[in-house]
N, C-alpha and C positions, 0 to 999 in steps of 0.2 A: 564447538564453533562459537566464535565471538559474535555478539550481537552489536554490530556497529551502529544500530539505530539509537543505542543508549549513550554513544560517545558524543562529546562536544563537537559541534560542526564549526570549523574555522574557514573563513573565506580570506584568501591571500590575494591581494590585488597589487601586482608589481610586474613591470615589463623586464626585470633583470633576471635572467635564467639562473645565474649563480646564487642570487639571494633566495630565489624560490627553492632551489635545491637545499640550501642551508636550513631554511625554515621547515622544509618537508622532512628532513632528518630529525629535527627536534620534535616535531609533531608526531612522527611515527613512534618515537620513543615514549611519548606521553599517551599513546593510544588514542589519538584524536583524528577525526575524519577531516581531511583538508580538501578544499576546492580552490581553483586558481582562475584568475582573470588577468589578461595582459594589457587591458586599457580601461579607461574610466567608464565608458558606456557599458561594457560587458560586466564590469564590477557592479555597477548599479543594477543591471538587469538580473544578475545572479543573486544579488542580495535580496531582491524582492521575491525570488523563487525559493531560495534556500532558507530564509529566515535564520541566519547563522547565530551561533552563540557569541561570536567575536569576529570582527573584521580587522585585518592588518592591511592598512591602506597606504600605498606609496603616494607621495605628493606629486612627483613629476611623472605623469603618464600621458600618453596620447589621447586625443579626442576630448576627454575631460580631465582636468587635473584633480588631485586628491581633495583640495578644498571644495571644488564644485560638487564632486561626488558626495562628500560628507554633508554638504548643505542640503542637497536633494534628498538624501536618506533621512535627514532629520525632519524634513517637510512631509515625508510619507508616514502615514499612521502605522503601517506594518513594520517599519524599521526605525522609528524615531527613538526607541529605547535600546537598540542593539549597541553594545560597547564597540567603540572604534578607536584603534590605536594607529596613529599616523606615523609612518616610517619615512624619514626625510634626511637628506644630506644638508639641509638648511639649518644650521645650528645658530640661528639668530633670534633675538627676542621678538621681533616683528612677525616672523613666520609662525612662532608658537602662538602669539596672540591671535593671529589670523585663523589658525587651526582651532583654537578654543572658541572663537566667534562662530566658526563653521559647525561646531558641535563635537569636536574630538574629545575623547575621554583621557587620552594619554599619548605620549610621544616616545619614539625610539629614534636614535640618531644613527645614520650609516657612518662607517661599517657597523653592522649589528653585532653586539656581543651575545653569543649563544646563551650563556648563563643568565644574562640580564633579560633576554627575550623569554627564556623559560620561566623565570620568576615573575615577570610582568604578566605573561599569559595566564599562569596559574592563579595569580592574585586576582586578576580581573574576572576570570571565570568563576572563582569562588565568590567574589562579591556579587557578581551577576546572579548566580544561583540563589544567594541569600536574598537579593532584592526580589527575585521572582517568587520565592517562597513567601516572603512578607506580603507581596502583592496578592498571591493566591489566598493567604490566610485572611487578608483584609476582605477580599471578595467573598470568601466563605462566611466570614462573620456577618457581612452585609446581607448575604442571601438567607442565612438561617435566623437572623435577628427576629423576624416576624413569623418564623415557621411554626406550624402547629405541633411539631414534635420537638423533643429535647436533643441538643447536640452539644458535645464537649470536645475540647482539644486536650490531650494528655501528653505529658513528656514521658521519657523512658522509665521514670520512677513512679508513674501513675499519678503525678501531681496535676491538678486541674489548672491548665493555662487559660482556658476560656470556657464559659458556659453561657448558652443563650438563655433568654428569660424563662422559657419553658423548662429547661434543664434545672435552672436554679430553683424553680418552683417545685419540681419533682423531688429534688434532693434537699430542700430546705436550706439552700446555700445562699449566704449573703453576698452582695457585690464586693464587700471588703475582703471576704474570705477568698473569692475568685481572684481578685487583683493581687493577693499576697502570693499566689502561685505555690503555696505550701500545703494546700489541702489535698490529702490522698483520696482518690476516688474510692478505692476499696475500703478505706477506713470510714469515710463518711456514710457509705451505703450500708456497712455492716451494723451501724447503730440503729437503723430503722427498717431494713429489709432482710428478708430471708433469701438466700441465693439458691436458685433451683434450676436444673438438678445440680447437686453439690459437686459431682465429679467433673462436670464441664467447666466449673469455675477454678479448678486446680491450675490449669494452664489457659486462662480465660482469653488471652490475646491470640491464641492460635485459632485458625479457621475451623468451624464446626458445621456439619450439616444439620445438627439439631439446635434448636433455639435455646438461648440462655435467658433466664428471667431473674428480675428482682421482684419480690412479692411482699406485700404487707398483709398479714393475716386478717381475716374477717373479724369484725366486732358486731356487737348487737346493733350498732348504728350504721355501719358501713359494710358494703361488700368487700371482698378481697381485692387488692389493687395490684395489677400485674404490669410490669414494664419489660418488654422484650429488648435485649441489649445486643447490638451489633458493633463490631470493632473493625475499623478499616485502617490497617497500618499504612504509614506514609512511606515514600520512597527511601532508599538507602541514605540519601543525603539529608533527609528530613526525619529526625527521630520522633516527630510528633504524630500521634494517632488520633483519628477521628472516632468518637463513640456516639452512636445514636441511641436514644431512649424512646421506644415506641409504646405508647399506652395501648395495651391489648386487653384491658380489663373486661370490656364488654364482651369480646369474642370468647375469652377463656371462661368467664363466668357463665356465658350462655351455653357453652359446650358442657360445662360441669352440671349446669341445671338440667340439660337434656339427659345426661347419664343418670343423674339422681332420679329424675322423673321416670325414666325407663324402669328403674328398679323399684321405685315406689308402686308403679302400676303392676309390674309382674308379681311382686311379693304381697302387696296389700289387697289387690283386687281380684286376682285370678281365682282364689279359693271360693269366696262368696259368689262371684259371678258364675262359676261352673255349677255351684249348688243350685242357684236360682234357675239357671238354664236347664239343668237336668230335671228338676221338679216340674217346671212349666212344660217341658217337652213331653214328660210322662202324662201330665194332665191333658195335653192336646191329643196325644195318640189314643189314650184309653178313656176319654171323657164319657163316651156312651156306655161303657161297661162298669163304671164306678158308682158306688152308692154315694149319696150326699155326704154321709159321714166321712168316707174316704177322701172325697174331693175337699172337704173342709180341713181334714188332717194335712193333705198335701198343700193346700193354700196357706195353712199356718207355717209349714216348713218353708214355702216360698217367701212368705212375709218375713220370717226370721232371717233368711238369707239376704233378702232385699234390705232389711234394716241394717244388717251388718255391712252390706255394700254401701249403703247411704252413709253410715257412720265413718267407714274407711275413706270414702270420697271426701267427706267434709273434713276429716283429719288431714288429708293430703292438701286440700285447698287452703286450709288454715295455715298449714306448714309453709306452703308456697307464698301465701300472702304476707306471713309474718316478716320475712326478710328475703324474699325472692329466692327461696330454697336454702337460705343460710342455715347451717346446722348450729351456729352459735347464737346466743341471745337469751338462753335460759339455763339454769343449773338444775341438776337433779342428783340426789344422794347416791353414793356408790352401793348402798345396801339394796337399792331398788333393782340392781342388776340381777340379783338372785331370781326375782319373779320374772323378769324379762327373759332370762336364759331358760327358765322352766317352761314358759309359754312357747318359746321358739322350739325347744326340744320336742314338746308335745305336737306342735303343728307339723314338724318335719318327721315325726314318728322315730325319734331318736331316743336313746337312753338318756335319762335326766342328766344334764350337765352338772358337774360338781363345782360349786363356787366357793372359793376361799378368799376372804378379805382380811388383810393384815390389820392388826389392832390399830396401828397408826393411821390407817386409811378408813376405819369403820365409820367415822363421823364426817368424812370428807365428801365433797361433791365435785362434779366435773362440769366444765363450762361447755355444755353440749345439750342440744335438744333431745328429748326422749325419742322422738320418731326417727331422728338421724342415727341415734345409737342402735335402735332396733333394726334399722336398715342394714347397718354394718354387721351387727351380730348375726342377723339372718344370713347374710352373704357368707360369713366365715363358717358358720355351722353347715350351710349347704355345701360349701366347698369341701369341708371335712368328710361329709357323707359321699359326695360325688366321687372323690378320688381315694376313698378308703378301699382296700382290696375286697372287703366284704360289704361295703356300703353301710357299715354299722360301727361308727367310731365311738370311742370313749373320749368324751371331751371334758377338760378341766379348765376352769377360769381362775387365775391367780391375780389378785388385785393388791397393789402395794403403792405406798407413797414414796416418790423419788426425792422430792424436796417440797418446799412450800408452794411451788408453782407448777409442779408436774406430777402426774399420776401414771403408773404403769398398769395396763390391763393385758394380761397374757391369755391367749386362747391356745390351749395345747391339746393335740389329738394323738392317736396312736396309729396313724396311717403311714404314708410314704415319706422317705427321705428324698430331698431334691438336691441336685448338683448346684454349684454356684451359678452356672449359666441358666439353669431352670428357674432359680429364685430371682435372678435379674429379669428374666423374660416375663414372668407372670405379673410384674408391676406395670408392664407396657400394655396399652390398649390393644385388643384383638390378638393377643398372644396367650397361649396356654402352655403350662409346663410340660405336658406330655401330649405330643402331636398325634400319636396313635390313639390315645384315649380321647382326645378332643373330638375325633371323628365319631366317637360313639356316644358322646354326651351332648346335651343341649347347651345353648348359650354361645356367645360370641367372644368370650374371654374378656368381658368388661368388668367383671366383679371386683377383683383386687385393685385394678386401676381406679375404680369408683371409690373404694375405701381410701386409697391414697389421696385422691382428690379431696374428699371431705375432710380428712385429717389435716391436709396441707392448708386448707382454707381457714382453719382456726388456729394455725400455728403448731399443730401436732405433727407426728411422723410415725411411720410404720417400719418395723424391723421384722424380717422373716429369717429364721434359721432352724436347722435340724435339731431335734431333741437330743441332748447328750446321753440320756438314760435309756434309749431304745428307739424303736421306729416312731415316726411321726414328726410333725412340724410344730414349732412355736411361732405364733404370730403375735408380736408385741405391739400394742398401740400405746404411744406416749401422748397423753392428752393433758391440756392445760387444766389446772385445778380451778374449781368454781369460785367465784366471788359474787357477793350480792345475794338476792333472794334465792331460796332453794325450794324446788318443787318435788 
């Protein structure tokens, strides 16, 4: 079914039935919605109600002639810009000047030539649409010039036609570049931003329920910077799209901080807290039956646990203060990973992880804080244990240099293979690869998403794929190589 609401609305004001029939045939062929008036007063009244795209106005009509109607329409705010073509049998210079003075845009002489009428109508409608679009763009620019968010107008080739001051600031775009209309939005953003998630940017102009982001990775001085990007395509007659850039850095970083803090608490504090609680509870229940020597021994154990708890709390607080949970900001040598892996294996009661560091990476460092790396490795080792058929995985770490700027750290176990869908699911928050198993294990499925979050914030990334040499997964972290001081 046709949607007549989208067709141009033409008001034909003429008391000649034959002419109205001729015009009606032409308009029907053009797919235009026509309305008719037989006298000047009804033409004026209908024009105010319909707000037509074009008025074909006969000069000689009862009650009010065409000149009078045209003058009144031009005086009214709602119709002063509607195109008016006067149709007249008066083919003299004085009548045309009178029509121009009344506000007419064009003239047709009776008898009306159908081809001329068709050409005039189409030309005027096209010019009127362009005029409206220009006006709407001007209104848009005025509205967003002082807006707190970034707004852009892009043509079909992604060239920036307009950018408000906030968008120019976000994109480091000069006014000269904007006015050239030759700067590609995609090209200028790829120089400074990471597009996340990548698959949503393959057809980025298509509507998506998931948000698209432009992200600048975290540095030692600044938190990660996140822009949420929304695209609003224009109507068919206007190939220009509106793009909004919404700064969501505070919200995204706060969410990431919460996830990281959740894991810091669970991994770093539970063990010493449980030890202290168990000893104190035993002392409380059996205090009357214990010798002073035994009480002293238990007190020493509680003190050791409390000291470890205090140390862990201080480490967490130091980490949080350093750069508001930022994992970047210090470098540590790759050779230290051997000791970290050994400590985590022992804490989780796993077989010692085998660490192999390629010669080219042996003296390298990564741009990562030690506590953030411990957090990630703890999560990956714990996942290997949790989802291993016997909860006793054999874990290997392979560390190699990709290039001068990137290091690869692979965590390989001998557990389960996952399908493509399962590997995609486990990187999303609150999803687990095996829904049946997830009902039997603790946690909310935040582990791998937390790892992804930390890596993204420093410009790294995570790849998960099945081991080609047998059962198990390979979780590969691509981490920026360290620069500056090494710890």
